[in-house]
C-alpha positions as CSV (number, residue, x, y, z in Angstrom):
1,M,73.1,165.5,-48.3
2,V,72.7,162.5,-50.0
3,E,76.3,160.8,-49.8
4,P,76.9,161.0,-46.2
5,R,73.4,158.5,-45.8
6,I,75.1,156.2,-48.5
7,R,77.9,156.0,-47.0
8,L,76.5,154.5,-44.0
9,W,74.9,152.2,-45.5
10,R,77.7,151.0,-47.6
11,P,79.3,149.1,-44.2
12,T,76.2,147.8,-43.1
13,V,74.7,146.2,-46.5
14,G,78.1,144.4,-46.6
15,T,78.2,142.8,-42.9
16,L,74.2,141.6,-43.3
17,T,75.0,140.2,-46.6
18,A,78.1,138.6,-44.8
19,V,76.2,137.5,-42.1
20,G,73.1,136.2,-44.3
21,F,75.8,133.9,-46.1
22,L,77.4,132.6,-43.4
23,A,73.8,131.7,-41.9
24,L,72.9,129.7,-45.1
25,S,76.2,127.9,-44.9
26,G,75.3,127.0,-41.6
27,A,71.9,125.9,-42.4
28,A,73.7,123.6,-45.4
29,L,76.1,121.3,-42.9
30,S,73.5,120.7,-40.2
31,T,70.8,119.7,-42.9
32,E,73.5,117.3,-44.3
33,Q,74.0,116.1,-40.7
34,S,70.6,115.6,-39.8
35,Q,70.8,113.4,-43.6
36,Q,73.8,111.4,-42.0
37,R,72.2,111.0,-39.0
38,Q,68.5,109.8,-40.1
39,E,70.2,106.9,-42.5
40,G,72.4,105.8,-39.8
41,R,68.9,105.3,-37.6
42,D,67.7,104.1,-40.9
43,A,70.9,101.3,-40.9
44,N,70.3,100.6,-37.3
45,Q,66.4,100.1,-37.8
46,A,67.2,98.1,-40.2
47,A,69.8,95.6,-38.8
48,K,67.7,95.4,-35.9
49,Q,64.9,94.3,-37.9
50,D,67.7,91.5,-39.8
51,A,68.4,90.1,-36.4
52,R,65.0,90.0,-35.3
53,S,63.6,87.7,-37.8
54,G,66.9,85.9,-38.2
55,K,66.5,84.5,-34.6
56,V,63.2,84.0,-35.4
57,D,64.4,81.7,-38.6
58,C,66.8,80.3,-36.8
59,R,64.6,78.9,-34.0
60,A,61.8,77.6,-36.3
61,A,64.6,75.7,-38.3
62,N,65.7,74.0,-34.8
63,E,69.3,74.1,-36.8
64,Q,70.9,75.2,-33.9
65,N,70.1,75.9,-30.0
66,N,69.1,79.0,-28.0
67,A,72.2,80.3,-27.3
68,E,73.4,80.1,-31.0
69,C,70.7,81.8,-32.7
70,R,70.9,84.6,-29.6
71,Q,74.5,84.7,-30.7
72,E,73.8,84.9,-33.9
73,K,71.3,87.7,-33.3
74,R,74.1,89.7,-31.4
75,D,76.2,89.6,-34.3
76,T,73.7,91.3,-37.1
77,K,73.3,93.6,-34.5
78,Q,76.9,94.3,-33.8
79,E,77.2,94.4,-37.8
80,G,74.7,97.3,-38.0
81,R,76.0,99.5,-35.6
82,Q,79.4,99.3,-37.4
83,D,77.6,100.3,-40.5
84,K,75.5,103.2,-38.7
85,R,79.1,104.3,-38.0
86,D,80.3,104.2,-41.5
87,V,77.2,106.3,-42.5
88,K,78.1,108.6,-40.3
89,Y,81.2,109.2,-40.2
């Protein structure tokens, strides 16, 4: 009488084990992706801050006109966006 019950449980246990492993591997993948996104955001924020301070320094030094300082800030931010893409992909 015990034998038929064991036969019913074996496929169920195997299925639950497989589902558990799939869930764990999906969680690991999503954790890795979230870390990549966070690194990308950090790179982007750092580039923005560098661009801000670069523009302030540029204007304080009076070496270039405002348009040139603005373009330098844009270039710095664009480099940061590219760094973000490099981190994510």
